[in-house]
DOLUMLO-375387 format. One record per residue: residue number from 0; x, y, z of N, C-alpha, C in turn; residue in three letters. Coordinates in steps of 0.2 Angstrom, whole numbers, plus 5000, padded with zeros to 4 digits. Example, Ala and Ser with C-alpha at 12.3 -4.5 7.8 and 13.67 -1.06 7.14 Angstrom:
2
NODE  nr n_xx n_yy n_zz ca_xx ca_yy ca_zz c_xx c_yy c_zz rest
NODE   0 5066 4972 5039  5062  4978  5039 5066 4984 5039  ALA
NODE   1 5064 4989 5035  5068  4995  5036 5064 5000 5039  SER
This chain:
361
NODE  nr n_xx n_yy n_zz ca_xx ca_yy ca_zz c_xx c_yy c_zz rest
NODE   0 5511 5378 5405  5514  5372  5402 5509 5366 5405  UNK
NODE   1 5507 5366 5411  5503  5361  5414 5496 5360 5410  UNK
NODE   2 5494 5366 5408  5487  5366  5404 5489 5363 5397  UNK
NODE   3 5494 5364 5394  5496  5361  5388 5497 5354 5388  UNK
NODE   4 5500 5351 5393  5501  5344  5394 5494 5341 5395  UNK
NODE   5 5490 5344 5399  5483  5341  5400 5480 5341 5394  UNK
NODE   6 5480 5346 5390  5476  5346  5383 5479 5340 5379  UNK
NODE   7 5485 5340 5379  5489  5335  5374 5486 5328 5377  UNK
NODE   8 5486 5327 5383  5484  5320  5386 5477 5319 5384  UNK
NODE   9 5472 5324 5385  5465  5323  5383 5464 5321 5376  UNK
NODE  10 5468 5325 5371  5467  5324  5364 5470 5317 5362  UNK
NODE  11 5476 5315 5365  5479  5309  5364 5474 5303 5366  UNK
NODE  12 5470 5304 5372  5465  5299  5374 5459 5299 5369  UNK
NODE  13 5457 5305 5367  5452  5305  5362 5454 5301 5356  UNK
NODE  14 5459 5303 5353  5462  5299  5347 5463 5292 5348  UNK
NODE  15 5465 5290 5354  5467  5283  5355 5460 5279 5355  UNK
NODE  16 5455 5282 5358  5448  5279  5358 5445 5278 5351  UNK
NODE  17 5447 5283 5347  5444  5283  5340 5447 5279 5335  UNK
NODE  18 5453 5277 5336  5457  5273  5331 5463 5270 5335  UNK
NODE  19 5465 5265 5331  5471  5261  5334 5477 5265 5335  UNK
NODE  20 5481 5264 5341  5487  5268  5342 5492 5266 5336  UNK
NODE  21 5492 5260 5334  5497  5258  5329 5496 5263 5323  UNK
NODE  22 5490 5264 5321  5488  5268  5315 5490 5275 5316  UNK
NODE  23 5489 5278 5322  5491  5285  5324 5499 5286 5323  UNK
NODE  24 5502 5281 5326  5510  5282  5326 5513 5279 5320  UNK
NODE  25 5510 5276 5315  5513  5273  5309 5516 5278 5306  UNK
NODE  26 5522 5277 5304  5527  5282  5300 5529 5288 5304  UNK
NODE  27 5527 5288 5311  5530  5293  5315 5537 5292 5317  UNK
NODE  28 5541 5297 5319  5548  5296  5321 5549 5299 5327  UNK
NODE  29 5552 5295 5332  5554  5298  5339 5562 5300 5338  UNK
NODE  30 5564 5305 5340  5571  5307  5340 5573 5311 5346  UNK
NODE  31 5580 5310 5347  5583  5314  5353 5590 5315 5351  UNK
NODE  32 5593 5320 5352  5600  5322  5350 5603 5327 5354  UNK
NODE  33 5609 5327 5354  5614  5332  5358 5618 5335 5353  UNK
NODE  34 5618 5342 5352  5623  5345  5347 5626 5350 5351  UNK
NODE  35 5633 5352 5349  5637  5357  5352 5642 5359 5348  UNK
NODE  36 5645 5365 5350  5651  5368  5346 5654 5373 5349  UNK
NODE  37 5659 5376 5347  5663  5382  5350 5658 5388 5349  UNK
NODE  38 5658 5392 5355  5655  5398  5355 5660 5404 5353  UNK
NODE  39 5658 5410 5356  5663  5416  5355 5669 5414 5358  UNK
NODE  40 5674 5417 5355  5681  5416  5358 5682 5420 5364  UNK
NODE  41 5687 5419 5368  5688  5423  5374 5690 5430 5372  UNK
NODE  42 5688 5434 5376  5690  5442  5375 5693 5444 5381  UNK
NODE  43 5699 5448 5380  5703  5451  5385 5700 5458 5386  UNK
NODE  44 5699 5460 5392  5696  5466  5394 5701 5470 5399  UNK
NODE  45 5704 5476 5397  5709  5479  5400 5707 5485 5404  UNK
NODE  46 5710 5486 5410  5708  5492  5414 5714 5495 5417  UNK
NODE  47 5714 5502 5417  5720  5506  5420 5718 5510 5426  UNK
NODE  48 5712 5508 5429  5709  5512  5435 5714 5511 5441  UNK
NODE  49 5716 5506 5442  5721  5505  5448 5727 5501 5446  UNK
NODE  50 5730 5504 5440  5736  5500  5437 5733 5496 5432  UNK
NODE  51 5737 5493 5427  5735  5489  5422 5733 5482 5425  UNK
NODE  52 5726 5481 5423  5724  5474  5425 5720 5471 5419  UNK
NODE  53 5721 5464 5418  5717  5461  5413 5713 5456 5415  UNK
NODE  54 5707 5456 5412  5702  5451  5414 5699 5448 5407  UNK
NODE  55 5699 5441 5408  5697  5437  5402 5690 5435 5403  UNK
NODE  56 5686 5437 5398  5679  5435  5397 5678 5429 5393  UNK
NODE  57 5676 5424 5397  5675  5417  5393 5668 5416 5392  UNK
NODE  58 5666 5413 5386  5659  5411  5384 5659 5404 5383  UNK
NODE  59 5655 5400 5387  5655  5393  5387 5652 5391 5380  UNK
NODE  60 5654 5385 5379  5652  5382  5372 5645 5382 5371  UNK
NODE  61 5643 5382 5365  5636  5381  5363 5634 5374 5363  UNK
NODE  62 5627 5373 5364  5625  5366  5364 5617 5367 5363  UNK
NODE  63 5614 5361 5361  5607  5360  5361 5605 5353 5362  UNK
NODE  64 5600 5352 5366  5597  5345  5368 5590 5345 5365  UNK
NODE  65 5589 5341 5360  5582  5341  5357 5579 5334 5358  UNK
NODE  66 5573 5334 5359  5569  5328  5360 5562 5329 5356  UNK
NODE  67 5560 5325 5352  5554  5326  5348 5551 5319 5345  UNK
NODE  68 5545 5320 5343  5542  5315  5339 5537 5319 5334  UNK
NODE  69 5538 5316 5328  5534  5320  5322 5531 5314 5317  UNK
NODE  70 5525 5316 5315  5522  5312  5310 5519 5318 5305  UNK
NODE  71 5523 5320 5300  5521  5325  5295 5524 5322 5288  UNK
NODE  72 5519 5321 5284  5521  5319  5277 5526 5324 5273  UNK
NODE  73 5531 5321 5271  5536  5326  5267 5533 5328 5261  UNK
NODE  74 5533 5334 5259  5532  5337  5253 5537 5336 5248  UNK
NODE  75 5535 5336 5241  5539  5334  5236 5546 5337 5236  UNK
NODE  76 5547 5344 5238  5553  5347  5238 5557 5346 5244  UNK
NODE  77 5555 5342 5249  5559  5341  5255 5564 5335 5254  UNK
NODE  78 5569 5336 5258  5575  5331  5257 5573 5324 5260  UNK
NODE  79 5573 5319 5256  5570  5313  5259 5577 5308 5260  UNK
NODE  80 5583 5311 5259  5589  5307  5260 5591 5307 5268  UNK
NODE  81 5588 5311 5272  5590  5312  5279 5590 5305 5282  UNK
NODE  82 5595 5303 5285  5595  5296  5288 5593 5297 5295  UNK
NODE  83 5594 5303 5299  5592  5304  5306 5590 5311 5306  UNK
NODE  84 5585 5312 5311  5584  5319  5313 5588 5320 5319  UNK
NODE  85 5591 5326 5319  5596  5328  5325 5593 5334 5328  UNK
NODE  86 5587 5337 5327  5585  5342  5330 5587 5349 5328  UNK
NODE  87 5591 5349 5323  5594  5356  5320 5590 5358 5313  UNK
NODE  88 5586 5353 5311  5583  5354  5305 5578 5360 5305  UNK
NODE  89 5579 5364 5300  5574  5370  5299 5569 5369 5294  UNK
NODE  90 5564 5366 5296  5558  5364  5291 5553 5369 5291  UNK
NODE  91 5554 5374 5286  5549  5379  5285 5542 5377 5284  UNK
NODE  92 5541 5371 5281  5534  5369  5279 5530 5367 5286  UNK
NODE  93 5534 5366 5291  5530  5364  5297 5525 5369 5299  UNK
NODE  94 5526 5376 5297  5522  5381  5299 5516 5382 5294  UNK
NODE  95 5516 5378 5289  5510  5378  5284 5503 5377 5287  UNK
NODE  96 5498 5380 5285  5491  5378  5287 5489 5371 5285  UNK
NODE  97 5491 5369 5279  5489  5363  5276 5495 5359 5274  UNK
NODE  98 5494 5352 5276  5500  5348  5275 5499 5344 5268  UNK
NODE  99 5503 5339 5266  5503  5336  5260 5497 5331 5259  UNK
NODE 100 5495 5329 5265  5489  5324  5265 5484 5326 5269  UNK
NODE 101 5478 5323 5268  5472  5323  5272 5473 5319 5278  UNK
NODE 102 5470 5321 5284  5471  5317  5290 5474 5320 5295  UNK
NODE 103 5477 5316 5300  5480  5318  5306 5487 5318 5306  UNK
NODE 104 5490 5323 5308  5498  5324  5308 5499 5328 5315  UNK
NODE 105 5505 5327 5317  5507  5330  5323 5515 5331 5324  UNK
NODE 106 5517 5336 5328  5524  5337  5330 5524 5339 5337  UNK
NODE 107 5529 5336 5341  5531  5338  5347 5538 5338 5348  UNK
NODE 108 5541 5344 5349  5548  5345  5349 5550 5350 5354  UNK
NODE 109 5555 5349 5358  5558  5354  5363 5565 5354 5363  UNK
NODE 110 5568 5360 5362  5575  5361  5362 5578 5365 5368  UNK
NODE 111 5582 5363 5371  5585  5366  5377 5592 5369 5374  UNK
NODE 112 5593 5375 5374  5599  5378  5370 5603 5382 5375  UNK
NODE 113 5610 5382 5373  5614  5388  5376 5618 5391 5369  UNK
NODE 114 5617 5397 5368  5620  5401  5362 5623 5407 5365  UNK
NODE 115 5629 5408 5364  5633  5414  5366 5632 5415 5373  UNK
NODE 116 5632 5410 5377  5631  5410  5384 5625 5411 5387  UNK
NODE 117 5620 5412 5383  5613  5413  5385 5609 5406 5384  UNK
NODE 118 5605 5404 5389  5602  5398  5389 5594 5400 5388  UNK
NODE 119 5591 5396 5384  5584  5397  5383 5581 5390 5381  UNK
NODE 120 5574 5390 5381  5570  5384  5379 5566 5386 5373  UNK
NODE 121 5566 5382 5367  5562  5382  5362 5557 5376 5362  UNK
NODE 122 5551 5377 5360  5546  5372  5360 5542 5373 5354  UNK
NODE 123 5540 5368 5351  5535  5368  5345 5531 5362 5345  UNK
NODE 124 5525 5362 5347  5520  5356  5347 5514 5358 5343  UNK
NODE 125 5511 5353 5339  5505  5354  5336 5502 5347 5334  UNK
NODE 126 5495 5348 5334  5491  5342  5332 5487 5346 5326  UNK
NODE 127 5486 5342 5320  5483  5345  5315 5479 5340 5311  UNK
NODE 128 5472 5342 5310  5468  5337  5305 5466 5341 5299  UNK
NODE 129 5467 5339 5293  5465  5342  5287 5460 5338 5284  UNK
NODE 130 5454 5341 5282  5450  5337  5278 5448 5341 5272  UNK
NODE 131 5444 5339 5267  5442  5343  5261 5439 5349 5262  UNK
NODE 132 5435 5350 5268  5431  5355  5269 5433 5359 5275  UNK
NODE 133 5437 5356 5279  5439  5360  5286 5446 5358 5288  UNK
NODE 134 5448 5362 5292  5455  5361  5295 5454 5363 5303  UNK
NODE 135 5457 5359 5307  5458  5360  5314 5465 5359 5317  UNK
NODE 136 5467 5364 5321  5474  5363  5323 5474 5366 5330  UNK
NODE 137 5478 5363 5334  5480  5366  5341 5488 5366 5341  UNK
NODE 138 5490 5371 5344  5498  5372  5343 5500 5376 5350  UNK
NODE 139 5506 5374 5351  5510  5378  5357 5517 5380 5354  UNK
NODE 140 5519 5386 5355  5525  5388  5352 5528 5393 5358  UNK
NODE 141 5535 5391 5359  5539  5395  5363 5546 5396 5360  UNK
NODE 142 5547 5403 5358  5553  5404  5355 5557 5409 5360  UNK
NODE 143 5563 5406 5363  5566  5410  5368 5570 5416 5365  UNK
NODE 144 5572 5416 5359  5576  5421  5356 5571 5427 5355  UNK
NODE 145 5565 5425 5352  5560  5430  5350 5556 5433 5356  UNK
NODE 146 5557 5429 5362  5553  5431  5368 5545 5431 5366  UNK
NODE 147 5543 5425 5363  5536  5424  5362 5534 5417 5365  UNK
NODE 148 5528 5417 5368  5526  5410  5370 5518 5411 5370  UNK
NODE 149 5515 5406 5367  5508  5406  5367 5505 5399 5365  UNK
NODE 150 5499 5398 5367  5495  5392  5364 5489 5394 5360  UNK
NODE 151 5488 5391 5354  5484  5393  5349 5479 5387 5347  UNK
NODE 152 5473 5388 5346  5468  5383  5343 5464 5387 5337  UNK
NODE 153 5464 5383 5332  5460  5386  5326 5455 5381 5323  UNK
NODE 154 5449 5384 5321  5444  5379  5317 5443 5383 5311  UNK
NODE 155 5444 5380 5305  5442  5384  5299 5439 5380 5294  UNK
NODE 156 5435 5384 5290  5431  5381  5284 5436 5382 5279  UNK
NODE 157 5437 5376 5275  5442  5376  5269 5438 5376 5262  UNK
NODE 158 5440 5380 5258  5437  5380  5251 5442 5379 5246  UNK
NODE 159 5442 5373 5243  5447  5371  5238 5445 5374 5231  UNK
NODE 160 5449 5378 5228  5448  5380  5221 5450 5375 5216  UNK
NODE 161 5445 5372 5213  5447  5366  5209 5450 5368 5202  UNK
NODE 162 5447 5374 5199  5449  5376  5192 5453 5382 5193  UNK
NODE 163 5459 5382 5193  5464  5388  5193 5464 5391 5186  UNK
NODE 164 5462 5389 5181  5462  5392  5174 5458 5398 5174  UNK
NODE 165 5453 5399 5179  5449  5405  5179 5452 5410 5183  UNK
NODE 166 5458 5409 5186  5462  5414  5190 5467 5418 5185  UNK
NODE 167 5465 5423 5182  5469  5427  5177 5476 5429 5180  UNK
NODE 168 5476 5431 5186  5482  5434  5189 5487 5428 5190  UNK
NODE 169 5486 5422 5190  5491  5417  5191 5494 5415 5184  UNK
NODE 170 5501 5415 5184  5504  5413  5178 5502 5406 5175  UNK
NODE 171 5503 5405 5169  5500  5398  5166 5503 5392 5170  UNK
NODE 172 5510 5392 5171  5513  5387  5174 5510 5385 5181  UNK
NODE 173 5508 5390 5185  5506  5389  5192 5498 5387 5192  UNK
NODE 174 5495 5387 5186  5488  5385  5186 5487 5377 5187  UNK
NODE 175 5493 5374 5187  5492  5367  5188 5493 5365 5196  UNK
NODE 176 5494 5370 5200  5495  5369  5207 5488 5368 5211  UNK
NODE 177 5489 5368 5217  5483  5367  5222 5482 5373 5226  UNK
NODE 178 5476 5376 5226  5475  5382  5230 5469 5381 5234  UNK
NODE 179 5469 5383 5240  5463  5383  5245 5463 5389 5249  UNK
NODE 180 5457 5391 5250  5456  5397  5255 5452 5395 5261  UNK
NODE 181 5454 5398 5267  5451  5396  5273 5449 5402 5277  UNK
NODE 182 5444 5401 5281  5441  5406  5286 5438 5403 5292  UNK
NODE 183 5440 5406 5298  5437  5403  5304 5439 5407 5310  UNK
NODE 184 5440 5404 5316  5441  5407  5322 5447 5405 5325  UNK
NODE 185 5451 5409 5329  5457  5407  5332 5456 5409 5340  UNK
NODE 186 5459 5405 5344  5459  5407  5351 5466 5406 5353  UNK
NODE 187 5469 5411 5356  5476  5411  5358 5476 5413 5366  UNK
NODE 188 5480 5409 5369  5481  5410  5376 5489 5411 5377  UNK
NODE 189 5490 5417 5381  5497  5420  5382 5497 5424 5387  UNK
NODE 190 5503 5426 5389  5504  5432  5394 5501 5438 5391  UNK
NODE 191 5499 5443 5395  5496  5449  5392 5502 5454 5389  UNK
NODE 192 5503 5453 5383  5508  5457  5379 5507 5464 5379  UNK
NODE 193 5501 5466 5380  5499  5473  5380 5501 5476 5387  UNK
NODE 194 5503 5472 5392  5504  5475  5399 5511 5478 5399  UNK
NODE 195 5512 5484 5402  5518  5488  5402 5519 5489 5410  UNK
NODE 196 5524 5485 5413  5525  5486  5420 5528 5492 5422  UNK
NODE 197 5531 5496 5417  5534  5502  5419 5529 5508 5419  UNK
NODE 198 5523 5507 5416  5518  5513  5415 5517 5516 5421  UNK
NODE 199 5516 5513 5427  5515  5516  5433 5521 5520 5436  UNK
NODE 200 5527 5519 5433  5532  5523  5436 5534 5529 5432  UNK
NODE 201 5531 5530 5426  5532  5535  5422 5530 5542 5425  UNK
NODE 202 5534 5547 5424  5532  5554  5426 5528 5557 5421  UNK
NODE 203 5525 5563 5423  5521  5567  5418 5524 5569 5411  UNK
NODE 204 5531 5569 5412  5535  5571  5406 5537 5565 5402  UNK
NODE 205 5535 5559 5403  5537  5553  5400 5543 5550 5402  UNK
NODE 206 5547 5553 5406  5553  5550  5409 5551 5545 5415  UNK
NODE 207 5556 5541 5416  5555  5536  5421 5558 5537 5428  UNK
NODE 208 5554 5536 5433  5557  5537  5440 5561 5531 5442  UNK
NODE 209 5567 5530 5439  5570  5524  5439 5574 5523 5446  UNK
NODE 210 5576 5528 5449  5580  5528  5455 5575 5526 5461  UNK
NODE 211 5569 5529 5461  5564  5527  5466 5562 5520 5465  UNK
NODE 212 5561 5518 5459  5559  5511  5458 5565 5506 5460  UNK
NODE 213 5571 5508 5459  5577  5504  5461 5577 5503 5469  UNK
NODE 214 5576 5508 5472  5575  5508  5480 5570 5504 5482  UNK
NODE 215 5564 5504 5479  5558  5499  5480 5560 5492 5479  UNK
NODE 216 5565 5491 5474  5567  5484  5473 5572 5482 5477  UNK
NODE 217 5574 5486 5482  5580  5483  5487 5587 5486 5485  UNK
NODE 218 5588 5490 5480  5594  5493  5479 5595 5499 5484  UNK
NODE 219 5601 5501 5485  5602  5507  5490 5608 5511 5488  UNK
NODE 220 5607 5518 5489  5612  5523  5488 5615 5525 5494  UNK
NODE 221 5622 5525 5495  5625  5527  5501 5629 5533 5500  UNK
NODE 222 5627 5538 5503  5631  5545  5502 5635 5546 5508  UNK
NODE 223 5635 5542 5513  5639  5543  5519 5646 5542 5518  UNK
NODE 224 5648 5538 5514  5655  5537  5512 5658 5543 5508  UNK
NODE 225 5665 5543 5508  5668  5548  5504 5666 5548 5497  UNK
NODE 226 5665 5542 5494  5663  5541  5487 5656 5538 5487  UNK
NODE 227 5652 5540 5483  5645  5537  5483 5645 5530 5481  UNK
NODE 228 5641 5526 5484  5641  5519  5482 5634 5517 5481  UNK
NODE 229 5633 5512 5476  5626  5509  5475 5627 5502 5476  UNK
NODE 230 5622 5499 5480  5622  5492  5482 5616 5489 5479  UNK
NODE 231 5616 5482 5478  5611  5478  5476 5607 5476 5482  UNK
NODE 232 5601 5472 5481  5597  5470  5487 5601 5465 5491  UNK
NODE 233 5607 5462 5489  5611  5458  5493 5616 5462 5497  UNK
NODE 234 5617 5468 5495  5622  5472  5499 5628 5473 5495  UNK
NODE 235 5629 5470 5489  5635  5470  5485 5636 5477 5482  UNK
NODE 236 5641 5480 5481  5642  5486  5478 5642 5485 5470  UNK
NODE 237 5638 5488 5467  5637  5487  5460 5639 5493 5456  UNK
NODE 238 5640 5499 5459  5642  5505  5455 5645 5510 5460  UNK
NODE 239 5650 5514 5458  5653  5519  5463 5653 5526 5460  UNK
NODE 240 5649 5526 5454  5648  5533  5451 5641 5532 5448  UNK
NODE 241 5638 5538 5446  5632  5539  5443 5632 5536 5436  UNK
NODE 242 5637 5537 5432  5637  5535  5425 5637 5527 5425  UNK
NODE 243 5640 5523 5429  5639  5516  5429 5633 5514 5432  UNK
NODE 244 5630 5517 5436  5623  5516  5439 5618 5517 5434  UNK
NODE 245 5618 5522 5430  5613  5523  5425 5614 5519 5418  UNK
NODE 246 5621 5517 5417  5622  5514  5410 5622 5506 5411  UNK
NODE 247 5623 5504 5417  5624  5496  5418 5619 5494 5423  UNK
NODE 248 5618 5497 5429  5614  5494  5434 5607 5495 5433  UNK
NODE 249 5605 5501 5431  5598  5502  5430 5595 5498 5424  UNK
NODE 250 5598 5498 5418  5595  5493  5413 5594 5486 5415  UNK
NODE 251 5599 5483 5419  5598  5476  5422 5592 5476 5427  UNK
NODE 252 5592 5481 5431  5586  5482  5436 5579 5482 5433  UNK
NODE 253 5579 5486 5427  5572  5487  5424 5571 5480 5420  UNK
NODE 254 5576 5477 5417  5574  5470  5414 5572 5465 5419  UNK
NODE 255 5575 5465 5425  5573  5460  5430 5566 5462 5433  UNK
NODE 256 5565 5468 5433  5558  5470  5436 5552 5469 5431  UNK
NODE 257 5553 5470 5425  5548  5469  5420 5547 5462 5419  UNK
NODE 258 5552 5458 5419  5551  5450  5419 5547 5447 5425  UNK
NODE 259 5549 5450 5431  5546  5448  5437 5538 5450 5437  UNK
NODE 260 5537 5456 5435  5530  5458  5434 5526 5454 5429  UNK
NODE 261 5529 5453 5423  5525  5449  5418 5524 5442 5420  UNK
NODE 262 5529 5439 5424  5528  5432  5426 5522 5432 5431  UNK
NODE 263 5521 5437 5435  5516  5437  5440 5509 5438 5437  UNK
NODE 264 5508 5440 5431  5501  5441  5428 5499 5434 5425  UNK
NODE 265 5492 5433 5426  5489  5428  5423 5488 5428 5416  UNK
NODE 266 5488 5422 5412  5487  5422  5405 5481 5425 5403  UNK
NODE 267 5480 5428 5397  5474  5430  5394 5472 5426 5388  UNK
NODE 268 5466 5426 5386  5464  5423  5380 5461 5428 5375  UNK
NODE 269 5463 5427 5369  5462  5432  5363 5458 5428 5358  UNK
NODE 270 5452 5430 5357  5447  5427  5351 5448 5431 5345  UNK
NODE 271 5450 5428 5340  5451  5432  5333 5448 5429 5327  UNK
NODE 272 5446 5433 5322  5444  5430  5316 5450 5429 5312  UNK
NODE 273 5450 5424 5308  5456  5422  5304 5454 5421 5296  UNK
NODE 274 5458 5423 5292  5457  5421  5285 5464 5419 5282  UNK
NODE 275 5464 5415 5277  5470  5412  5275 5470 5409 5268  UNK
NODE 276 5476 5407 5266  5476  5403  5259 5482 5398 5260  UNK
NODE 277 5482 5394 5255  5488  5389  5255 5488 5387 5247  UNK
NODE 278 5494 5388 5245  5496  5386  5238 5502 5381 5237  UNK
NODE 279 5501 5376 5233  5506  5371  5233 5507 5369 5225  UNK
NODE 280 5513 5369 5223  5514  5366  5216 5521 5363 5216  UNK
NODE 281 5522 5357 5213  5528  5354  5213 5530 5350 5207  UNK
NODE 282 5535 5351 5204  5539  5347  5199 5546 5346 5201  UNK
NODE 283 5549 5341 5198  5556  5340  5200 5561 5346 5198  UNK
NODE 284 5559 5351 5194  5563  5356  5192 5560 5363 5194  UNK
NODE 285 5554 5363 5197  5551  5369  5199 5546 5368 5204  UNK
NODE 286 5546 5372 5210  5541  5371  5215 5540 5377 5219  UNK
NODE 287 5534 5378 5221  5532  5384  5225 5526 5382 5230  UNK
NODE 288 5528 5384 5236  5523  5383  5241 5523 5389 5246  UNK
NODE 289 5516 5391 5246  5515  5398  5250 5509 5397 5254  UNK
NODE 290 5509 5401 5259  5503  5401  5264 5503 5407 5268  UNK
NODE 291 5497 5410 5270  5497  5416  5274 5491 5416 5278  UNK
NODE 292 5491 5419 5283  5485  5420  5288 5485 5427 5290  UNK
NODE 293 5479 5430 5291  5478  5436  5293 5472 5436 5298  UNK
NODE 294 5474 5440 5304  5468  5440  5309 5467 5448 5309  UNK
NODE 295 5461 5450 5306  5460  5457  5305 5455 5460 5311  UNK
NODE 296 5452 5455 5315  5447  5457  5320 5448 5453 5326  UNK
NODE 297 5448 5456 5332  5449  5453  5338 5444 5455 5343  UNK
NODE 298 5441 5451 5347  5436  5452  5352 5439 5456 5358  UNK
NODE 299 5436 5461 5360  5438  5465  5366 5434 5463 5372  UNK
NODE 300 5437 5460 5377  5433  5457  5383 5433 5463 5388  UNK
NODE 301 5436 5468 5387  5436  5474  5392 5441 5473 5398  UNK
NODE 302 5445 5468 5397  5450  5466  5403 5455 5472 5404  UNK
NODE 303 5458 5472 5410  5463  5477  5412 5469 5477 5407  UNK
NODE 304 5471 5471 5405  5477  5470  5401 5476 5467 5394  UNK
NODE 305 5470 5469 5392  5468  5468  5385 5473 5472 5380  UNK
NODE 306 5475 5468 5375  5479  5472  5370 5476 5478 5367  UNK
NODE 307 5469 5478 5367  5466  5484  5364 5468 5490 5368  UNK
NODE 308 5469 5489 5375  5471  5495  5379 5477 5497 5377  UNK
NODE 309 5482 5493 5375  5489  5495  5373 5489 5498 5366  UNK
NODE 310 5484 5496 5362  5483  5499  5355 5478 5504 5355  UNK
NODE 311 5477 5508 5360  5472  5514  5361 5465 5512 5359  UNK
NODE 312 5463 5506 5361  5456  5504  5359 5455 5502 5352  UNK
NODE 313 5460 5502 5348  5459  5500  5341 5460 5493 5339  UNK
NODE 314 5457 5491 5333  5459  5484  5331 5466 5485 5328  UNK
NODE 315 5469 5479 5327  5476  5478  5324 5476 5472 5320  UNK
NODE 316 5481 5471 5316  5482  5466  5311 5488 5461 5314  UNK
NODE 317 5486 5455 5315  5491  5450  5317 5491 5445 5310  UNK
NODE 318 5497 5443 5308  5498  5439  5302 5504 5435 5302  UNK
NODE 319 5504 5430 5298  5509  5425  5297 5509 5423 5290  UNK
NODE 320 5515 5420 5288  5515  5418  5281 5522 5414 5280  UNK
NODE 321 5522 5411 5274  5528  5407  5272 5529 5407 5265  UNK
NODE 322 5535 5406 5262  5536  5405  5255 5542 5400 5254  UNK
NODE 323 5541 5395 5250  5546  5390  5248 5546 5390 5241  UNK
NODE 324 5552 5392 5238  5552  5392  5231 5559 5389 5229  UNK
NODE 325 5559 5385 5223  5565  5382  5220 5564 5381 5213  UNK
NODE 326 5570 5383 5209  5570  5382  5202 5576 5380 5200  UNK
NODE 327 5576 5374 5196  5582  5371  5193 5583 5374 5185  UNK
NODE 328 5587 5378 5184  5588  5380  5177 5590 5374 5172  UNK
NODE 329 5594 5370 5175  5596  5364  5171 5599 5359 5176  UNK
NODE 330 5602 5354 5174  5605  5349  5179 5611 5351 5183  UNK
NODE 331 5613 5358 5181  5619  5360  5185 5617 5366 5190  UNK
NODE 332 5613 5371 5188  5612  5377  5191 5604 5377 5194  UNK
NODE 333 5604 5379 5200  5597  5380  5203 5597 5385 5209  UNK
NODE 334 5591 5389 5210  5591  5394  5215 5585 5392 5220  UNK
NODE 335 5585 5395 5226  5580  5393  5231 5579 5399 5235  UNK
NODE 336 5573 5400 5238  5571  5405  5243 5566 5401 5247  UNK
NODE 337 5568 5402 5254  5563  5399  5259 5563 5404 5265  UNK
NODE 338 5557 5404 5268  5557  5409  5274 5549 5409 5277  UNK
NODE 339 5549 5411 5283  5543  5412  5286 5543 5418 5290  UNK
NODE 340 5537 5422 5291  5537  5428  5295 5531 5428 5299  UNK
NODE 341 5531 5430 5306  5526  5431  5310 5526 5437 5314  UNK
NODE 342 5520 5440 5315  5519  5446  5319 5512 5445 5323  UNK
NODE 343 5513 5444 5329  5508  5443  5334 5509 5448 5339  UNK
NODE 344 5503 5452 5341  5504  5457  5346 5509 5462 5344  UNK
NODE 345 5514 5463 5349  5520  5468  5347 5526 5464 5347  UNK
NODE 346 5525 5458 5344  5531  5453  5344 5532 5451 5336  UNK
NODE 347 5538 5451 5334  5539  5448  5327 5545 5443 5327  UNK
NODE 348 5544 5438 5323  5550  5433  5323 5550 5430 5316  UNK
NODE 349 5555 5429 5313  5556  5426  5306 5562 5422 5305  UNK
NODE 350 5562 5418 5300  5568  5414  5297 5568 5415 5290  UNK
NODE 351 5573 5415 5287  5574  5414  5280 5580 5411 5277  UNK
NODE 352 5580 5409 5271  5586  5406  5268 5585 5407 5261  UNK
NODE 353 5591 5409 5257  5591  5409  5250 5598 5408 5247  UNK
NODE 354 5598 5406 5241  5605  5405  5238 5604 5402 5231  UNK
NODE 355 5610 5399 5229  5610  5395  5223 5615 5389 5224  UNK
NODE 356 5614 5384 5220  5618  5378  5219 5620 5377 5212  UNK
NODE 357 5627 5376 5212  5629  5374  5205 5633 5367 5206  UNK
NODE 358 5631 5362 5202  5634  5356  5202 5639 5355 5197  UNK
NODE 359 5645 5354 5199  5651  5353  5194 5651 5346 5192  UNK
NODE 360 5651 5344 5186  5652  5337  5183 5659 5336 5181  UNK
């Protein structure tokens, strides 16, 4: 995170020296908001082990705290009637490679959330410059639910296809849109997602020596008492039979161990080739915006935690894409589809929305 902030400061300084700050932040919006709501209802858990007992499991209310600043030109299909940003907007077009206008755009947003009792942080920051013949972008993404976090920089040559009439595969209506292709290089800085902390604890038959690992992590098994007892590193009794030990305690211990070992590793940098496209067409009754990126080749630096090792020394495909489609049959009925999908390393995350609207007069 410190490296990201340093890079942002450096880029901001360079931009400030190149052009007036007033011009940079013209039409930009700063926003902050707190949102909340009821989470899962309380659940009564019953036990008859030592007579009937009732325990109520309470889930605290959901909330999010959002802070951000954005300067991104709205595309034709985007809602221009929003009076305020509240941090809950799901703007799929923010993930597109090309924006509506040429020039400099940016987004910095952080959301601290609690959902169903789980607290996590989401962040999305990027600086993008689009020209007729090239595109440059630096981006930082952290998705707490998807367990993905990385920094990415890309430099691409952009080729605009001026005459879409020559593309026979496009329907006639779409030949009035704007299509461009791009190719370039991507550098991604992240934790080593190919690293498996449990690999060294696996037995020859593929099973895991989990009890020995638990003892190494400070857990203890007491056979001296009349009933077997399992204690955690603080000495608290966490299980009094093997079933609970294996079904409840061991999974939590493994989760804590893998998170600890992953956090101890240094970030790794991945150099990749990228090819992509961006298509945009808009009228008041029909619009289509689609983009895609494919990374078919990745440089193998021979590092111990290179993802090539995780992938048996072979290349792999990382890709991302998005689609925004809307069609109004008439002044009453319309349908829409929106979504984006990402697959990086062994992580996948996506969002989508689709439906119909009918206006009653």
